[in-house]
N, CA, C and O of each residue as an XYZ file, in Angstrom:
736
protein
N     -40.019     27.137      8.933
C     -39.251     26.367      9.905
C     -38.839     25.022      9.320
O     -37.720     24.556      9.535
N     -39.768     24.397      8.570
C     -39.462     23.092      7.987
C     -38.341     23.206      6.959
O     -37.507     22.307      6.848
N     -38.318     24.306      6.209
C     -37.268     24.516      5.216
C     -35.898     24.642      5.881
O     -34.898     24.172      5.338
N     -35.852     25.254      7.019
C     -34.583     25.406      7.739
C     -34.026     24.039      8.123
O     -32.822     23.811      8.009
N     -34.886     23.128      8.575
C     -34.442     21.774      8.947
C     -33.957     21.011      7.721
O     -32.949     20.306      7.776
N     -34.667     21.153      6.636
C     -34.271     20.464      5.398
C     -32.926     21.011      4.924
O     -32.045     20.249      4.527
N     -32.775     22.326      4.966
C     -31.513     22.940      4.552
C     -30.374     22.505      5.478
O     -29.276     22.212      5.005
N     -30.619     22.459      6.777
C     -29.598     22.024      7.736
C     -29.214     20.563      7.484
O     -28.033     20.216      7.523
N     -30.194     19.719      7.230
C     -29.912     18.301      6.941
C     -29.103     18.176      5.650
O     -28.185     17.360      5.557
N     -29.459     18.999      4.652
C     -28.712     19.004      3.395
C     -27.256     19.398      3.627
O     -26.353     18.770      3.074
N     -27.020     20.414      4.424
C     -25.653     20.845      4.733
C     -24.869     19.752      5.458
O     -23.693     19.534      5.165
N     -25.502     19.076      6.387
C     -24.834     17.986      7.115
C     -24.433     16.875      6.150
O     -23.316     16.362      6.224
N     -25.335     16.501      5.248
C     -25.023     15.463      4.261
C     -23.871     15.912      3.369
O     -22.982     15.116      3.069
N     -23.872     17.159      2.946
C     -22.776     17.697      2.125
C     -21.446     17.639      2.870
O     -20.426     17.249      2.302
N     -21.461     18.020      4.123
C     -20.231     17.984      4.920
C     -19.706     16.563      5.075
O     -18.497     16.344      5.013
N     -20.580     15.614      5.271
C     -20.164     14.215      5.395
C     -19.540     13.735      4.087
O     -18.527     13.037      4.097
N     -20.151     14.112      2.956
C     -19.622     13.691      1.664
C     -18.262     14.320      1.382
O     -17.449     13.721      0.678
N     -18.002     15.471      1.896
C     -16.699     16.105      1.724
C     -15.703     15.556      2.738
O     -14.531     15.368      2.414
N     -16.158     15.298      3.960
C     -15.257     14.849      5.026
C     -14.679     13.465      4.761
O     -13.514     13.224      5.079
N     -15.454     12.553      4.190
C     -14.970     11.180      3.976
C     -13.751     11.145      3.049
O     -12.712     10.623      3.453
N     -13.830     11.675      1.827
C     -12.630     11.639      0.991
C     -11.520     12.543      1.519
O     -10.341     12.229      1.353
N     -11.876     13.653      2.149
C     -10.852     14.544      2.706
C     -10.053     13.827      3.789
O      -8.841     14.013      3.893
N     -10.715     13.024      4.581
C     -10.037     12.253      5.625
C      -9.062     11.254      5.020
O      -7.941     11.118      5.508
N      -9.469     10.551      3.965
C      -8.581      9.586      3.313
C      -7.371     10.289      2.697
O      -6.245      9.805      2.804
N      -7.607     11.420      2.059
C      -6.507     12.181      1.457
C      -5.569     12.682      2.540
O      -4.350     12.608      2.380
N      -6.108     13.187      3.632
C      -5.301     13.707      4.733
C      -4.401     12.616      5.309
O      -3.227     12.871      5.580
N      -4.929     11.404      5.501
C      -4.119     10.303      6.041
C      -2.965      9.968      5.103
O      -1.837      9.771      5.557
N      -3.234      9.902      3.794
C      -2.182      9.595      2.826
C      -1.120     10.693      2.791
O       0.077     10.407      2.805
N      -1.560     11.940      2.746
C      -0.610     13.057      2.692
C       0.205     13.157      3.974
O       1.394     13.471      3.933
N      -0.422     12.895      5.094
C       0.275     12.925      6.386
C       1.331     11.826      6.440
O       2.446     12.057      6.908
N       0.981     10.623      5.961
C       1.952      9.521      5.932
C       3.104      9.851      4.996
O       4.256      9.561      5.320
N       2.824     10.455      3.834
C       3.899     10.826      2.914
C       4.811     11.892      3.504
O       6.027     11.841      3.320
N       4.242     12.840      4.201
C       5.032     13.947      4.737
C       5.824     13.570      5.985
O       6.968     13.997      6.138
N       5.238     12.783      6.870
C       5.865     12.534      8.165
C       6.183     11.071      8.439
O       6.836     10.763      9.436
N       5.740     10.172      7.585
C       5.914      8.747      7.834
C       7.345      8.277      7.634
O       8.123      8.885      6.898
N       7.669      7.193      8.298
C       8.978      6.573      8.171
C       8.979      5.715      6.909
O       8.051      4.931      6.710
N      10.012      5.841      6.035
C      10.016      5.050      4.804
C      10.486      3.610      5.046
O      11.414      3.372      5.819
N       9.835      2.659      4.379
C      10.200      1.255      4.439
C      10.237      0.706      3.022
O       9.382      1.036      2.200
N      11.235     -0.139      2.734
C      11.344     -0.786      1.429
C      10.773     -2.199      1.543
O      11.164     -2.961      2.427
N       9.850     -2.542      0.650
C       9.283     -3.873      0.584
C       9.696     -4.500     -0.739
O       9.408     -3.951     -1.803
N      10.369     -5.645     -0.682
C      10.807     -6.346     -1.887
C       9.580     -6.924     -2.588
O       8.715     -7.530     -1.956
N       9.521     -6.724     -3.909
C       8.359     -7.165     -4.670
C       8.655     -8.447     -5.437
O       9.805     -8.875     -5.539
N       7.598     -9.054     -5.977
C       7.694    -10.294     -6.742
C       6.978    -10.117     -8.074
O       6.159     -9.208     -8.214
N       7.272    -10.975     -9.065
C       6.608    -10.838    -10.375
C       5.099    -11.041    -10.280
O       4.602    -11.797     -9.445
N       4.393    -10.347    -11.159
C       2.934    -10.430    -11.241
C       2.570    -10.518    -12.706
O       3.273     -9.975    -13.559
N       1.464    -11.205    -13.005
C       0.951    -11.201    -14.367
C       0.605     -9.757    -14.714
O      -0.257     -9.168    -14.062
N       1.251     -9.167    -15.723
C       1.103     -7.729    -15.955
C      -0.189     -7.289    -16.612
O      -0.391     -6.087    -16.784
N      -1.072     -8.197    -16.986
C      -2.248     -7.778    -17.733
C      -3.526     -7.942    -16.924
O      -3.803     -9.021    -16.400
N      -4.298     -6.874    -16.824
C      -5.633     -6.922    -16.239
C      -6.457     -5.845    -16.924
O      -6.295     -4.655    -16.652
N      -7.325     -6.266    -17.799
C      -8.088     -5.324    -18.620
C      -9.091     -4.506    -17.833
O      -9.555     -3.476    -18.323
N      -9.441     -4.932    -16.624
C     -10.512     -4.275    -15.890
C     -10.038     -3.246    -14.871
O     -10.862     -2.494    -14.350
N      -8.758     -3.183    -14.570
C      -8.298     -2.317    -13.484
C      -7.666     -1.014    -13.936
O      -7.345     -0.181    -13.089
N      -7.474     -0.802    -15.207
C      -6.938      0.476    -15.651
C      -5.427      0.504    -15.677
O      -4.770     -0.537    -15.662
N      -4.882      1.710    -15.715
C      -3.450      1.917    -15.894
C      -2.742      2.048    -14.551
O      -2.838      3.077    -13.882
N      -2.045      1.016    -14.174
C      -1.237      1.024    -12.968
C      -0.279     -0.144    -13.046
O      -0.404     -1.004    -13.918
N       0.662     -0.174    -12.147
C       1.582     -1.300    -12.040
C       1.104     -2.143    -10.870
O       1.011     -1.655     -9.744
N       0.801     -3.413    -11.136
C       0.337     -4.321    -10.085
C       1.532     -4.798     -9.271
O       2.515     -5.281     -9.834
N       1.454     -4.667     -7.958
C       2.543     -5.060     -7.070
C       2.212     -6.360     -6.351
O       1.071     -6.592     -5.953
N       3.208     -7.186     -6.195
C       3.090     -8.393     -5.394
C       4.347     -8.457     -4.536
O       5.376     -7.878     -4.886
N       4.260     -9.154     -3.423
C       5.382     -9.164     -2.487
C       5.853    -10.578     -2.249
O       5.050    -11.502     -2.122
N       7.186    -10.743     -2.187
C       7.768    -12.068     -2.104
C       8.027    -12.523     -0.682
O       8.110    -13.728     -0.443
N       8.158    -11.625      0.259
C       8.504    -12.016      1.623
C       8.038    -10.956      2.605
O       7.652     -9.852      2.222
N       8.083    -11.314      3.874
C       7.756    -10.353      4.915
C       6.286    -10.050      5.065
O       5.924     -9.016      5.627
N       5.416    -10.941      4.569
C       3.981    -10.710      4.674
C       3.501    -10.933      6.102
O       4.025    -11.802      6.799
N       2.520    -10.168      6.544
C       2.019    -10.334      7.911
C       1.172    -11.596      8.057
O       0.478    -12.010      7.128
N       1.246    -12.193      9.241
C       0.409    -13.343      9.596
C      -0.394    -12.965     10.823
O       0.021    -12.121     11.617
N      -1.533    -13.591     10.968
C      -2.299    -13.402     12.195
C      -1.572    -14.112     13.328
O      -1.093    -15.232     13.148
N      -1.482    -13.480     14.485
C      -0.838    -14.140     15.616
C      -1.683    -15.332     16.040
O      -2.870    -15.409     15.724
N      -1.065    -16.251     16.751
C      -1.706    -17.514     17.115
C      -2.962    -17.323     17.966
O      -3.857    -18.167     17.932
N      -3.045    -16.238     18.723
C      -4.205    -16.044     19.596
C      -5.413    -15.437     18.884
O      -6.445    -15.221     19.519
N      -5.312    -15.157     17.591
C      -6.449    -14.639     16.826
C      -7.069    -15.798     16.060
O      -6.380    -16.441     15.269
N      -8.338    -16.079     16.271
C      -8.972    -17.205     15.572
C      -9.095    -16.933     14.069
O      -9.238    -15.782     13.659
N      -9.039    -17.988     13.249
C      -9.148    -17.815     11.794
C     -10.467    -17.171     11.369
O     -10.545    -16.587     10.288
N     -11.487    -17.268     12.191
C     -12.789    -16.703     11.838
C     -12.899    -15.214     12.177
O     -13.927    -14.598     11.898
N     -11.849    -14.622     12.777
C     -11.887    -13.214     13.186
C     -12.037    -12.306     11.970
O     -11.395    -12.524     10.943
N     -12.882    -11.293     12.087
C     -13.057    -10.255     11.067
C     -12.941     -8.910     11.754
O     -13.660     -8.646     12.718
N     -12.059     -8.063     11.282
C     -11.888     -6.739     11.874
C     -10.473     -6.237     11.684
O      -9.720     -6.765     10.866
N     -10.114     -5.213     12.445
C      -8.791     -4.592     12.323
C      -7.754     -5.354     13.132
O      -8.020     -5.840     14.232
N      -6.559     -5.443     12.548
C      -5.396     -5.987     13.243
C      -4.223     -5.054     12.962
O      -4.280     -4.218     12.061
N      -3.172     -5.210     13.738
C      -2.026     -4.314     13.650
C      -0.760     -5.152     13.510
O      -0.441     -5.959     14.383
N      -0.036     -4.954     12.397
C       1.171     -5.723     12.115
C       2.400     -4.845     12.316
O       2.544     -3.830     11.634
N       3.300     -5.218     13.249
C       4.513     -4.428     13.454
C       5.458     -4.564     12.263
O       5.492     -5.602     11.603
N       6.220     -3.512     11.996
C       7.171     -3.488     10.886
C       8.584     -3.523     11.465
O       8.911     -2.777     12.387
N       9.408     -4.401     10.909
C      10.821     -4.449     11.268
C      11.631     -4.360      9.982
O      11.117     -4.630      8.897
N      12.881     -3.985     10.107
C      13.771     -3.908      8.948
C      14.884     -4.919      9.158
O      15.553     -4.918     10.192
N      15.077     -5.790      8.157
C      16.109     -6.817      8.231
C      17.484     -6.263      7.926
O      17.638     -5.087      7.595
N      18.483     -7.126      8.042
C      19.869     -6.737      7.755
C      20.061     -6.301      6.305
O      20.978     -5.540      5.996
N      19.190     -6.789      5.416
C      19.276     -6.427      4.004
C      18.643     -5.076      3.694
O      18.691     -4.623      2.551
N      18.041     -4.417      4.707
C      17.431     -3.106      4.515
C      15.972     -3.149      4.099
O      15.363     -2.100      3.893
N      15.398     -4.341      3.971
C      14.016     -4.456      3.541
C      13.089     -4.720      4.722
O      13.458     -5.378      5.695
N      11.884     -4.190      4.607
C      10.895     -4.291      5.683
C      10.229     -5.657      5.676
O      10.077     -6.306      4.641
N       9.841     -6.061      6.870
C       9.081     -7.294      7.068
C       8.013     -7.011      8.113
O       8.204     -6.193      9.012
N       6.914     -7.683      7.982
C       5.831     -7.529      8.950
C       5.889     -8.664      9.965
O       6.142     -9.818      9.619
N       5.652     -8.312     11.213
C       5.542     -9.312     12.263
C       4.126     -9.845     12.326
O       3.281     -9.493     11.503
N       3.873    -10.695     13.305
C       2.543    -11.262     13.481
C       1.552    -10.171     13.891
O       1.805     -9.392     14.811
N       0.432    -10.135     13.195
C      -0.590     -9.121     13.449
C      -1.344     -9.446     14.737
O      -1.703    -10.596     14.990
N      -1.574     -8.422     15.539
C      -2.266     -8.573     16.818
C      -3.497     -7.669     16.848
O      -3.719     -6.868     15.939
N      -4.281     -7.810     17.895
C      -5.509     -7.021     18.025
C      -5.254     -5.594     18.520
O      -6.135     -4.741     18.419
N      -4.068     -5.329     19.050
C      -3.725     -3.990     19.538
C      -2.454     -3.518     18.845
O      -1.578     -4.331     18.548
N      -2.337     -2.219     18.584
C      -1.116     -1.718     17.953
C       0.089     -1.895     18.875
O      -0.038     -1.779     20.094
N       1.259     -2.177     18.296
C       2.453     -2.312     19.128
C       2.846     -0.964     19.722
O       2.589      0.084     19.129
N       3.448     -0.997     20.859
C       3.876      0.235     21.527
C       5.264      0.646     21.046
O       6.192     -0.163     21.057
N       5.407      1.883     20.630
C       6.710      2.453     20.328
C       7.353      2.050     19.030
O       8.548      2.290     18.858
N       6.643      1.457     18.116
C       7.245      1.089     16.850
C       6.280      1.255     15.705
O       5.076      1.392     15.922
N       6.791      1.246     14.477
C       5.919      1.390     13.315
C       5.070      0.136     13.101
O       5.483     -0.976     13.427
N       3.880      0.341     12.549
C       2.972     -0.777     12.294
C       2.008     -0.407     11.175
O       1.809      0.767     10.864
N       1.420     -1.427     10.585
C       0.366     -1.261      9.590
C      -0.960     -1.661     10.196
O      -1.039     -2.648     10.927
N      -1.991     -0.913      9.901
C      -3.341     -1.297     10.278
C      -3.930     -2.060      9.100
O      -3.992     -1.537      7.988
N      -4.363     -3.291      9.341
C      -4.899     -4.146      8.293
C      -6.320     -4.567      8.642
O      -6.670     -4.668      9.818
N      -7.125     -4.808      7.641
C      -8.484     -5.308      7.839
C      -8.529     -6.777      7.466
O      -8.140     -7.152      6.360
N      -8.998     -7.604      8.375
C      -9.189     -9.021      8.105
C     -10.643     -9.169      7.681
O     -11.558     -8.920      8.465
N     -10.844     -9.577      6.434
C     -12.201     -9.651      5.908
C     -12.674    -11.065      5.651
O     -13.877    -11.323      5.695
N     -11.772    -11.981      5.385
C     -12.166    -13.362      5.121
C     -11.010    -14.274      5.494
O      -9.915    -13.801      5.800
N     -11.248    -15.571      5.471
C     -10.220    -16.539      5.838
C      -9.028    -16.460      4.905
O      -9.193    -16.277      3.698
N      -7.851    -16.593      5.442
C      -6.624    -16.538      4.663
C      -5.905    -17.872      4.798
O      -5.870    -18.450      5.885
N      -5.328    -18.370      3.699
C      -4.573    -19.612      3.821
C      -3.390    -19.414      4.766
O      -2.652    -18.435      4.649
N      -3.218    -20.328      5.682
C      -2.138    -20.269      6.673
C      -2.150    -18.962      7.450
O      -1.136    -18.566      8.025
N      -3.289    -18.298      7.467
C      -3.482    -17.040      8.176
C      -2.488    -15.953      7.744
O      -2.127    -15.097      8.552
N      -2.043    -15.977      6.479
C      -1.162    -14.953      5.930
C      -2.036    -13.850      5.340
O      -2.949    -14.118      4.559
N      -1.750    -12.620      5.719
C      -2.511    -11.470      5.230
C      -1.788    -10.839      4.057
O      -0.573    -10.984      3.924
N      -2.511    -10.149      3.219
C      -1.873     -9.429      2.118
C      -1.607     -7.995      2.554
O      -2.287     -7.455      3.426
N      -0.616     -7.399      1.933
C      -0.319     -5.996      2.208
C      -1.336     -5.127      1.468
O      -1.752     -5.480      0.365
N      -1.739     -4.016      2.045
C      -2.807     -3.212      1.438
C      -2.375     -2.416      0.211
O      -3.226     -1.949     -0.546
N      -1.091     -2.255      0.004
C      -0.626     -1.460     -1.141
C      -0.211     -2.431     -2.246
O       0.913     -2.933     -2.259
N      -1.140     -2.689     -3.175
C      -0.873     -3.639     -4.245
C      -0.879     -2.993     -5.633
O      -0.855     -3.686     -6.651
N      -0.911     -1.675     -5.660
C      -0.923     -0.952     -6.937
C      -0.032      0.284     -6.851
O       0.044      0.948     -5.818
N       0.634      0.573     -7.959
C       1.401      1.809     -8.075
C       0.837      2.545     -9.285
O       1.039      2.135    -10.428
N       0.134      3.628     -9.017
C      -0.492      4.400    -10.090
C       0.505      5.387    -10.671
O       1.341      5.954     -9.967
N       0.389      5.571    -11.979
C       1.263      6.522    -12.658
C       0.594      7.003    -13.936
O      -0.530      6.614    -14.254
N       1.297      7.845    -14.651
C       0.780      8.397    -15.893
C       0.376      7.270    -16.845
O       1.138      6.328    -17.066
N      -0.828      7.377    -17.404
C      -1.368      6.300    -18.232
C      -0.465      5.913    -19.389
O      -0.319      4.726    -19.681
N       0.141      6.878    -20.050
C       0.967      6.575    -21.216
C       2.222      5.791    -20.834
O       2.740      5.020    -21.641
N       2.709      5.981    -19.614
C       3.946      5.316    -19.188
C       3.704      3.985    -18.479
O       4.642      3.211    -18.290
N       2.469      3.710    -18.086
C       2.177      2.502    -17.301
C       2.554      1.200    -18.014
O       3.134      0.327    -17.367
N       2.260      1.014    -19.316
C       2.656     -0.254    -19.953
C       4.176     -0.469    -19.959
O       4.643     -1.575    -19.688
N       4.946      0.574    -20.264
C       6.410      0.447    -20.246
C       6.907      0.206    -18.825
O       7.850     -0.556    -18.612
N       6.276      0.853    -17.862
C       6.661      0.655    -16.463
C       6.366     -0.772    -16.033
O       7.162     -1.375    -15.314
N       5.243     -1.318    -16.456
C       4.888     -2.696    -16.115
C       5.923     -3.669    -16.682
O       6.320     -4.618    -16.006
N       6.358     -3.436    -17.915
C       7.372     -4.288    -18.536
C       8.694     -4.196    -17.790
O       9.313     -5.221    -17.503
N       9.138     -2.976    -17.471
C      10.394     -2.791    -16.731
C      10.307     -3.414    -15.345
O      11.258     -4.039    -14.875
N       9.175     -3.243    -14.704
C       8.980     -3.801    -13.365
C       9.004     -5.328    -13.396
O       9.643     -5.957    -12.552
N       8.307     -5.928    -14.371
C       8.272     -7.383    -14.475
C       9.678     -7.940    -14.691
O      10.050     -8.939    -14.075
N      10.458     -7.303    -15.559
C      11.833     -7.744    -15.801
C      12.668     -7.621    -14.527
O      13.423     -8.534    -14.192
N      12.540     -6.515    -13.827
C      13.324     -6.286    -12.614
C      12.942     -7.263    -11.501
O      13.806     -7.697    -10.739
N      11.661     -7.611    -11.398
C      11.263     -8.556    -10.348
C      11.800     -9.947    -10.637
O      12.109    -10.694     -9.708
N      11.915    -10.303    -11.891
C      12.508    -11.606    -12.225
C      13.974    -11.645    -11.812
O      14.504    -12.693    -11.442
N      14.617    -10.484    -11.882
C      16.023    -10.385    -11.471
C      16.154    -10.050     -9.986
O      17.261     -9.819     -9.500
N      15.050    -10.021     -9.274
C      15.000     -9.706     -7.839
C      15.610     -8.331     -7.557
O      16.332     -8.137     -6.579
N      15.296     -7.385     -8.444
C      15.870     -6.048     -8.313
C      14.769     -4.988     -8.362
O      14.942     -3.938     -8.980
N      13.642     -5.262     -7.713
C      12.549     -4.293     -7.676
C      11.997     -4.225     -6.260
O      11.893     -5.233     -5.561
N      11.647     -3.012     -5.859
C      11.022     -2.838     -4.546
C      10.211     -1.554     -4.558
O      10.370     -0.707     -5.437
N       9.351     -1.428     -3.580
C       8.522     -0.246     -3.435
C       8.847      0.392     -2.086
O       9.041     -0.309     -1.093
N       8.905      1.714     -2.055
C       9.113      2.439     -0.804
C       7.747      2.938     -0.343
O       7.043      3.646     -1.063
N       7.399      2.546      0.875
C       6.115      2.899      1.458
C       6.380      3.669      2.739
O       7.168      3.232      3.577
N       5.734      4.800      2.894
C       5.857      5.563      4.138
C       4.723      5.151      5.067
O       3.563      5.079      4.664
N       5.088      4.879      6.335
C       4.114      4.397      7.306
C       4.151      5.297      8.528
O       5.216      5.602      9.064
N       2.961      5.719      8.961
C       2.826      6.576     10.135
C       1.546      6.200     10.866
O       0.454      6.291     10.306
N       1.680      5.783     12.101
C       0.526      5.446     12.948
C      -0.444      4.484     12.266
O      -1.658      4.664     12.353
N       0.078      3.475     11.597
C      -0.756      2.470     10.956
C      -1.204      2.819      9.551
O      -1.607      1.934      8.797
N      -1.143      4.092      9.183
C      -1.526      4.532      7.833
C      -0.312      4.414      6.916
O       0.826      4.436      7.386
N      -0.544      4.291      5.635
C       0.539      4.107      4.687
C       0.287      4.919      3.420
O      -0.845      5.300      3.123
N       1.367      5.177      2.678
C       1.293      5.815      1.374
C       2.486      5.336      0.555
O       3.618      5.361      1.039
N       2.246      4.905     -0.666
C       3.322      4.467     -1.547
C       4.055      5.697     -2.042
O       3.459      6.597     -2.634
N       5.364      5.726     -1.792
C       6.176      6.868     -2.208
C       6.689      6.685     -3.631
O       6.523      7.573     -4.468
N       7.315      5.531     -3.915
C       7.848      5.312     -5.247
C       8.137      3.837     -5.468
O       8.302      3.069     -4.521
N       8.194      3.459     -6.734
C       8.555      2.116     -7.157
C       9.965      2.185     -7.736
O      10.262      3.060     -8.550
N      10.831      1.264     -7.319
C      12.221      1.253     -7.774
C      12.499     -0.004     -8.576
O      12.118     -1.106     -8.182
N      13.169      0.174     -9.711
C      13.663     -0.952    -10.498
C      15.134     -0.687    -10.781
O      15.513      0.416    -11.177
N      15.951     -1.697    -10.576
C      17.390     -1.524    -10.795
C      17.996     -0.457     -9.905
O      18.985      0.170    -10.283
N      17.422     -0.237     -8.728
C      17.949      0.758     -7.797
C      17.565      2.194     -8.113
O      18.032      3.118     -7.446
N      16.715      2.397     -9.126
C      16.305      3.747     -9.527
C      14.792      3.863     -9.471
O      14.086      2.871     -9.651
N      14.288      5.069     -9.221
C      12.835      5.264     -9.322
C      12.361      4.885    -10.726
O      13.077      5.096    -11.704
N      11.170      4.332    -10.821
C      10.649      3.839    -12.094
C      10.643      4.923    -13.166
O      10.899      4.632    -14.334
N      10.355      6.168    -12.790
C      10.335      7.255    -13.787
C      11.727      7.485    -14.377
O      11.856      7.725    -15.577
N      12.771      7.413    -13.542
C      14.141      7.572    -14.035
C      14.543      6.397    -14.925
O      15.181      6.593    -15.960
N      14.175      5.181    -14.530
C      14.499      3.993    -15.323
C      13.835      4.062    -16.690
O      14.440      3.687    -17.694
N      12.597      4.537    -16.733
C      11.902      4.665    -18.019
C      12.544      5.743    -18.884
O      12.672      5.566    -20.096
N      12.949      6.856    -18.279
C      13.618      7.929    -19.035
C      14.922      7.436    -19.629
O      15.221      7.737    -20.784
N      15.708      6.686    -18.866
C      16.970      6.157    -19.368
C      16.734      5.154    -20.503
O      17.461      5.155    -21.496
N      15.729      4.314    -20.353
C      15.420      3.329    -21.395
C      14.979      4.023    -22.675
O      15.314      3.583    -23.775
N      14.219      5.119    -22.530
C      13.762      5.876    -23.693
C      14.941      6.537    -24.411
O      14.993      6.559    -25.641
N      15.889      7.076    -23.631
C      17.081      7.722    -24.231
C      17.976      6.718    -24.933
O      18.625      7.054    -25.923
N      18.020      5.480    -24.431
C      18.878      4.457    -25.002
C      18.364      3.955    -26.361
O      19.119      3.388    -27.152
N      17.078      4.174    -26.614
C      16.525      3.709    -27.914
C      17.003      4.499    -29.056
O      16.627      4.227    -30.196
């Protein structure tokens, strides 16, 4: 009888270990498949970080979410930032509130520590890609951000998000790298 309880407890622990990453993957895949796409204009970033591996570091120049005035600076927890699209076609975040907005797209953000001027960072700050292409992509991205010609498309659904693609010069980063390689 004792072995049955131990085996049952083992199975429950196994299921929990599988359910946690499966849930994260499901949210990302669901956002990619059904989410509304939004373009966020990016800004230049120092391209070198020896500790984070092969990816393109993203930074954003405008449209960052702020905590609404009724949320104290000491608040820690989830907030919801509504997404709007400006006349230029780029997304901007509204003031983050304690409840999700009704009838519109929003991001779910975690407030973990004090922010200067109560400005929050966007949760998608990395674009992962093939390791061999990441250094060239970082160089192309840095050049494009200096020319204000880089953005990332993020799909958002019910507060969840997934990065769809990084664009430089109006083209997906993979296409821009292929063209640059052919031009050599």
